[in-house]
C-alpha positions as CSV (number, residue, x, y, z in Angstrom):
1,M,1.9,5.3,19.8
2,L,-1.1,3.5,21.2
3,P,-4.2,4.7,19.3
4,D,-6.9,6.7,21.1
5,R,-10.6,6.6,20.1
6,A,-10.3,9.7,17.8
7,A,-7.3,8.2,16.0
8,I,-9.2,4.9,15.5
9,L,-12.2,6.7,14.2
10,A,-10.0,8.8,11.8
11,Y,-8.3,5.7,10.6
12,L,-11.6,3.9,10.0
13,T,-12.8,6.9,8.1
14,I,-9.8,6.9,5.8
15,L,-10.0,3.1,5.5
16,S,-13.6,3.3,4.5
17,G,-12.7,5.7,1.7
18,S,-9.9,3.3,0.7
19,A,-12.3,0.3,0.9
20,G,-14.9,2.2,-1.3
21,R,-12.2,3.2,-3.7
22,L,-10.8,-0.4,-3.7
23,V,-14.1,-1.8,-4.8
24,I,-14.8,0.9,-7.4
25,S,-11.2,0.9,-8.7
26,L,-11.4,-2.9,-9.1
27,V,-14.5,-2.6,-11.2
28,Y,-12.9,0.2,-13.2
29,F,-9.6,-1.7,-13.7
30,L,-11.4,-4.9,-14.8
31,I,-13.5,-3.0,-17.4
32,V,-10.6,-1.2,-18.9
33,A,-8.2,-4.1,-18.8
34,N,-10.6,-6.4,-20.5
35,T,-12.0,-4.0,-23.0
36,L,-8.7,-2.8,-24.5
37,T,-6.3,-5.3,-26.0
38,L,-3.3,-6.3,-23.9
39,G,-1.1,-4.2,-26.0
40,E,-3.3,-1.1,-25.8
41,F,-3.8,-1.6,-22.0
42,G,0.0,-1.8,-21.6
43,L,0.4,1.5,-23.6
44,F,-2.4,3.2,-21.6
45,A,-0.9,2.1,-18.2
46,T,2.6,3.1,-19.1
47,A,1.5,6.5,-20.5
48,S,-0.5,7.0,-17.3
49,A,2.6,6.1,-15.2
50,A,4.6,8.6,-17.1
51,G,1.9,11.2,-16.5
52,L,1.9,10.4,-12.8
53,I,5.7,11.0,-12.6
54,L,5.5,14.2,-14.6
55,S,2.6,15.5,-12.5
56,R,5.0,15.8,-9.6
57,L,6.7,18.7,-11.4
58,L,3.4,20.8,-11.1
59,A,4.1,23.9,-9.1
60,F,7.7,22.7,-8.5
61,G,6.6,20.6,-5.5
62,F,4.9,23.4,-3.7
63,V,2.1,21.0,-2.6
64,S,4.3,19.9,0.2
65,P,4.4,23.3,2.0
66,V,0.6,23.5,1.3
67,Y,0.1,20.2,3.1
68,R,2.3,21.1,6.1
69,V,0.5,24.5,6.5
70,A,-2.9,22.7,6.3
71,T,-1.7,20.4,9.1
72,V,-0.1,22.9,11.5
73,K,-1.1,26.5,10.4
74,P,-4.4,26.3,8.5
75,R,-4.9,30.1,8.8
76,L,-2.1,30.5,6.1
77,L,-3.7,28.0,3.7
78,G,-5.3,30.6,1.4
79,A,-1.9,32.4,0.9
80,Y,-0.1,29.1,0.2
81,L,-2.8,27.8,-2.3
82,A,-2.5,31.2,-4.2
83,G,1.2,30.6,-4.4
84,F,0.6,27.0,-5.6
85,A,-1.6,28.3,-8.4
86,G,1.0,30.8,-9.6
87,L,3.8,28.3,-9.4
88,G,1.6,25.8,-11.2
89,L,1.3,28.0,-14.2
90,L,5.0,28.7,-14.2
91,S,5.8,25.0,-14.2
92,L,3.8,24.1,-17.3
93,P,6.5,24.8,-19.9
94,A,9.0,22.6,-18.0
95,I,6.3,19.8,-17.8
96,G,5.6,20.2,-21.5
97,L,9.3,19.9,-22.4
98,A,9.7,16.8,-20.1
99,A,6.6,15.2,-21.6
100,A,8.0,15.7,-25.2
101,L,11.2,14.0,-24.2
102,V,9.4,11.0,-22.6
103,Y,7.3,10.6,-25.7
104,L,10.3,10.7,-28.1
105,L,12.2,8.2,-26.0
106,L,9.5,5.6,-25.2
107,F,6.3,6.1,-27.1
108,A,7.0,7.7,-30.5
109,D,7.0,4.4,-32.4
110,R,4.2,2.8,-30.4
111,L,1.5,5.4,-29.6
112,A,0.0,8.3,-31.5
113,I,0.7,11.7,-29.9
114,L,-2.9,12.7,-29.4
115,P,-3.9,9.8,-27.0
116,F,-0.6,10.3,-25.2
117,A,-1.3,14.0,-24.8
118,L,-4.8,13.4,-23.6
119,I,-3.7,10.8,-21.0
120,L,-1.0,13.2,-19.7
121,M,-3.5,16.1,-19.5
122,A,-5.8,13.9,-17.4
123,E,-3.0,13.0,-15.0
124,I,-1.1,16.3,-14.8
125,L,-3.7,19.0,-15.2
126,C,-6.8,17.3,-13.7
127,W,-6.0,14.4,-11.3
128,R,-3.0,16.0,-9.7
129,L,-5.2,19.0,-8.7
130,V,-7.8,16.6,-7.4
131,E,-5.1,15.1,-5.3
132,V,-4.1,18.5,-4.0
133,V,-7.7,19.2,-2.8
134,A,-7.7,15.7,-1.1
135,I,-4.3,16.5,0.5
136,V,-5.6,19.8,1.8
137,N,-8.6,18.1,3.4
138,N,-6.4,15.4,4.9
139,G,-4.1,18.1,6.4
140,L,-7.2,19.8,7.9
141,R,-8.3,16.4,9.2
142,R,-11.4,16.4,7.1
143,F,-10.8,12.8,6.4
144,R,-14.5,12.1,5.5
145,Q,-14.5,14.7,2.8
146,S,-11.2,13.5,1.4
147,A,-12.4,9.9,1.3
148,L,-15.6,10.9,-0.4
149,L,-13.8,12.9,-3.1
150,V,-11.6,10.0,-4.0
151,I,-14.6,7.7,-4.2
152,I,-16.4,10.2,-6.5
153,G,-13.3,10.4,-8.7
154,S,-13.0,6.6,-8.9
155,S,-16.8,6.4,-9.6
156,L,-16.7,8.8,-12.5
157,R,-13.8,7.0,-14.0
158,T,-15.7,3.7,-13.7
159,L,-18.8,5.3,-15.3
160,A,-16.6,6.5,-18.2
161,A,-15.2,2.9,-18.5
162,L,-18.7,1.5,-18.6
163,L,-19.8,3.9,-21.3
164,F,-16.6,3.1,-23.2
165,A,-17.1,-0.7,-23.0
166,G,-20.6,-0.3,-24.3
167,F,-19.5,1.9,-27.2
168,G,-19.1,0.3,-30.6
169,Q,-15.5,1.4,-31.3
170,R,-13.1,0.6,-28.5
171,S,-9.8,2.2,-29.6
172,L,-7.3,3.5,-27.2
173,E,-7.8,7.1,-28.5
174,I,-11.5,7.0,-27.7
175,W,-10.7,5.7,-24.2
176,A,-8.2,8.5,-23.8
177,W,-10.9,11.1,-24.5
178,A,-13.3,9.3,-22.0
179,Y,-10.6,9.2,-19.4
180,L,-9.8,12.9,-19.7
181,A,-13.6,13.8,-19.5
182,A,-14.1,11.8,-16.4
183,T,-11.0,13.2,-14.7
184,L,-12.0,16.8,-15.7
185,A,-15.4,16.2,-14.2
186,T,-13.8,15.0,-11.0
187,L,-11.7,18.2,-10.8
188,I,-14.8,20.4,-11.2
189,V,-16.5,18.5,-8.4
190,A,-13.4,18.9,-6.2
191,L,-13.0,22.6,-6.7
192,V,-16.7,23.4,-6.3
193,F,-17.7,21.1,-3.4
194,F,-14.6,20.0,-1.6
195,L,-12.1,22.8,-1.6
196,P,-12.5,24.4,1.9
197,P,-13.8,28.0,1.9
198,M,-10.9,30.4,2.2
199,R,-9.7,33.8,1.0
200,L,-7.0,33.3,-1.6
201,R,-4.3,36.0,-1.3
202,F,-0.9,36.2,-2.9
203,V,1.7,37.0,-0.2
204,R,5.0,37.1,-2.2
205,R,7.3,37.2,0.8
206,L,6.1,33.7,1.9
207,Y,7.2,31.8,-1.1
208,P,10.9,32.5,-1.6
209,R,11.7,31.0,1.8
210,R,9.8,27.8,0.8
211,M,11.0,27.3,-2.7
212,A,14.2,25.5,-2.0
213,D,12.2,23.1,0.2
214,A,9.5,22.8,-2.4
215,I,12.0,21.9,-5.1
216,Y,13.5,19.3,-2.8
217,A,10.0,17.9,-2.3
218,S,9.3,17.8,-6.0
219,A,12.6,16.0,-6.6
220,A,11.8,13.5,-3.9
221,E,8.3,12.9,-5.3
222,I,9.6,12.5,-8.8
223,V,12.3,10.0,-7.7
224,F,9.8,8.2,-5.6
225,Y,7.4,7.7,-8.4
226,V,10.1,6.9,-10.9
227,Q,11.2,4.0,-8.7
228,A,7.6,3.0,-8.2
229,E,6.7,3.2,-11.9
230,L,10.0,2.5,-13.6
231,D,9.3,-1.3,-13.8
232,K,6.3,-0.7,-16.1
233,L,8.3,1.6,-18.4
234,L,11.2,-0.8,-18.6
235,M,8.8,-3.7,-19.4
236,L,7.5,-1.6,-22.3
237,A,11.0,-0.8,-23.5
238,L,12.5,-4.2,-23.1
239,A,9.6,-6.7,-23.7
240,G,7.0,-4.9,-25.8
241,E,3.4,-3.8,-25.4
242,R,1.8,-7.2,-24.8
243,T,4.2,-8.3,-22.1
244,A,4.0,-4.8,-20.6
245,G,0.2,-5.3,-20.5
246,L,0.4,-8.6,-18.7
247,Y,2.9,-7.2,-16.2
248,V,0.9,-4.0,-15.6
249,I,-2.2,-6.1,-14.9
250,A,-0.3,-8.2,-12.3
251,M,1.1,-5.1,-10.7
252,R,-2.3,-3.3,-10.7
253,V,-3.7,-6.2,-8.7
254,I,-0.7,-6.0,-6.4
255,D,-1.2,-2.3,-6.0
256,L,-4.8,-2.8,-4.8
257,T,-3.3,-4.6,-1.7
258,A,-1.6,-1.3,-0.7
259,M,-4.8,0.7,0.0
260,P,-5.2,-0.4,3.7
261,V,-1.5,0.1,4.2
262,R,-1.6,3.6,2.8
263,S,-4.5,4.5,5.2
264,F,-2.3,3.4,8.1
265,T,0.8,5.3,6.9
266,Q,-1.1,8.4,6.4
267,M,-2.2,8.5,10.0
268,L,1.3,7.5,11.2
269,V,2.9,10.4,9.2
270,Q,0.5,12.9,10.7
271,K,1.2,11.6,14.2
272,I,4.9,11.9,13.7
273,M,4.6,15.4,12.3
274,T,2.5,16.7,15.2
275,E,4.2,14.8,18.0
276,R,7.8,15.5,16.8
277,G,9.1,12.0,16.6
278,L,8.6,8.3,16.3
279,A,7.9,6.4,19.5
280,G,8.5,2.7,20.0
281,G,11.6,0.5,19.9
282,P,12.8,-2.1,17.4
283,G,10.1,-4.5,18.5
284,R,7.3,-2.0,17.7
285,L,8.9,-1.2,14.3
286,A,9.3,-4.9,13.5
287,L,5.6,-5.6,14.4
288,V,4.5,-2.8,12.1
289,E,6.5,-4.2,9.2
290,F,5.2,-7.7,9.9
291,G,1.6,-6.4,9.8
292,I,2.2,-4.6,6.5
293,A,3.8,-7.6,4.9
294,T,1.0,-9.9,6.2
295,I,-1.8,-7.7,4.9
296,S,0.0,-7.3,1.5
297,I,0.6,-11.0,0.9
298,G,-2.8,-11.9,2.2
299,G,-4.5,-9.6,-0.3
300,L,-2.8,-11.2,-3.3
301,A,-3.3,-14.7,-1.8
302,A,-7.0,-14.0,-1.6
303,V,-7.1,-13.1,-5.3
304,I,-5.3,-16.3,-6.2
305,L,-7.6,-18.4,-4.1
306,A,-10.7,-16.7,-5.6
307,L,-9.4,-17.5,-9.1
308,L,-8.8,-21.2,-8.5
309,P,-12.5,-22.3,-8.9
310,F,-13.4,-19.4,-11.1
311,P,-10.4,-18.7,-13.4
312,G,-12.4,-16.3,-15.6
313,L,-13.8,-14.3,-12.6
314,L,-11.8,-11.2,-13.4
315,G,-12.2,-11.2,-17.2
316,R,-10.3,-12.6,-20.2
317,N,-7.2,-10.4,-20.1
318,V,-6.8,-10.6,-16.4
319,S,-7.1,-14.4,-16.5
320,E,-4.3,-14.4,-19.1
321,A,-2.1,-12.5,-16.6
322,S,-3.2,-14.5,-13.5
323,Y,-0.4,-17.1,-13.9
324,L,2.0,-14.3,-12.8
325,F,0.3,-13.8,-9.4
326,L,1.6,-16.9,-7.5
327,P,5.3,-16.5,-8.7
328,M,5.2,-12.9,-7.6
329,L,3.6,-13.6,-4.2
330,L,6.2,-11.8,-2.1
331,V,6.3,-8.7,-4.3
332,P,3.4,-6.9,-2.6
333,A,5.1,-7.0,0.8
334,F,8.4,-5.7,-0.4
335,R,6.8,-3.0,-2.6
336,N,4.5,-1.7,0.2
337,L,7.3,-1.7,2.8
338,V,9.5,0.4,0.6
339,E,6.7,2.9,0.2
340,Y,6.2,2.8,4.0
341,H,9.9,3.6,4.5
342,A,9.6,6.6,2.2
343,E,6.7,7.9,4.2
344,L,8.7,7.6,7.4
345,L,11.5,9.7,6.0
346,Y,9.0,12.3,4.7
347,A,7.5,12.6,8.2
348,R,11.0,13.2,9.8
349,E,11.9,15.8,7.1
350,R,14.9,13.8,5.9
351,T,14.5,15.2,2.4
352,G,18.0,15.0,1.1
353,S,18.6,11.6,2.5
354,R,15.2,10.4,1.1
355,I,16.2,11.6,-2.4
356,A,19.6,9.9,-2.2
357,L,18.0,6.6,-1.0
358,L,15.3,6.7,-3.7
359,C,18.0,7.3,-6.3
360,A,19.9,4.3,-5.1
361,I,16.7,2.2,-5.0
362,T,15.8,3.3,-8.6
363,A,19.3,2.4,-9.9
364,L,19.3,-0.9,-8.2
365,K,15.7,-1.8,-9.4
366,A,16.5,-0.7,-12.9
367,A,19.7,-2.8,-13.1
368,L,18.2,-5.9,-11.5
369,L,14.9,-5.7,-13.5
370,S,16.7,-5.2,-16.8
371,W,19.0,-8.2,-16.1
372,V,16.0,-10.4,-15.1
373,V,13.9,-9.5,-18.1
374,L,16.7,-10.0,-20.6
375,A,18.2,-13.1,-19.0
376,F,14.9,-14.9,-18.4
377,S,12.7,-13.7,-21.2
378,A,11.9,-17.2,-22.5
379,G,8.4,-18.3,-21.3
380,D,8.1,-15.4,-19.0
381,G,10.7,-16.9,-16.7
382,W,11.3,-13.5,-15.2
383,A,8.3,-13.6,-13.0
384,P,9.7,-15.6,-10.0
385,W,12.8,-13.5,-10.1
386,L,10.9,-10.4,-9.3
387,N,10.7,-11.5,-5.7
388,L,14.5,-11.3,-5.5
389,V,14.5,-7.9,-7.3
390,F,12.0,-6.3,-4.9
391,G,13.5,-8.2,-1.9
392,L,16.9,-6.7,-2.5
393,V,15.4,-3.3,-3.0
394,Y,13.6,-3.7,0.3
395,V,16.8,-4.7,2.1
396,L,18.5,-1.5,0.9
397,S,15.5,0.6,1.8
398,A,15.2,-0.8,5.3
399,A,18.9,-0.7,6.1
400,V,19.2,3.0,5.2
401,T,15.8,4.2,6.5
402,Y,16.2,2.8,10.0
403,R,19.8,4.0,10.2
404,L,18.6,7.5,9.3
405,L,15.7,7.4,11.8
406,G,18.1,6.3,14.5
407,Q,20.2,9.4,13.8
408,A,17.2,11.8,13.4
409,P,16.7,14.3,16.3
410,N,13.2,14.8,17.7
411,R,12.7,18.4,16.7
412,P,9.6,20.5,16.2
413,V,8.0,20.3,12.8
414,R,7.8,23.7,11.1
415,P,5.3,24.4,8.3
416,G,8.0,25.3,5.7
417,P,10.3,22.3,5.2
418,S,9.4,20.0,2.4
419,S,8.7,16.3,2.2
């Protein structure tokens, strides 16, 4: 597990992309969060979260076989991408039905259907495909191209936010159009300049063998993002748009602390996939967790310290939400570690176990968060209790993950099994 020079350079390349995206995403976030009202930002963020979850239905999860083939058998990539395209078209009716159900349950009385549809189109039909191109480049170890694509996408969104902030009318519907335009532009750039040259060919015999695994992958991805984004949707349902806006701002700042962690886990997953196992004893694993927790808490602590002398540094709406940062200081560590555990199970192909664990985590988080919000709603007293909510979720995740990894055999990784 000791890194060699090539691994260090690859990590630094990925990290540079994350750092560039971090700076640009921060600017983008600050513009949008401070231009929309708190209620509008809460609606936009929760609609975007719903789109992120639903985007995992695209092609019924076939992106996982695409990634594995790009990693271990790149000569088959053209055939697998052709299969992904065909399955993507077939999945659109199911996505449309699920989106209609989500709208009726959560947004019908809060948000007009047009901006909701525009936001979902941006997430599902545009950004998810940009992610697929980035995933292919990562699988081929073209880390520089993948990092550059992500930075370009974040830059185009930031440009759209700047134009929106300078526009006379600043409604959520206008922002939804701008958001879709920026994401569509990113997709065009990705397909024209970043998709590796290959000959697309439809090889029907390849796909039936992978469909069960792909559907498992889609289910795992959906459950993973449900547990990651459920808190935002629950805040909207239980506490209203304004409180959801405050909470989403706090969680967005927390999410920015995860970027260097995700660069590390991406490299670790590829190492486990290619070397057929996870080396290192309990001491090594504990050290990795300690490092992730330290970086996560340190990132949020740096934001808190920066705001002490300059409370308006991040804008009006962010300053209104900044009182939540200190009470939620441990949340970044627990949240990023749960994400890290999911990636470990993905790398070891424990798909069924991963889905079961994520379902248990989702149920636990939903129950605890609902209780906290309803029981401590006065004066936003729920904020400190979120450390307990995410802490208990982490305990469950760690206990199950390391038990499963201890039982997992070190077997060769085939291109077909899903994440």
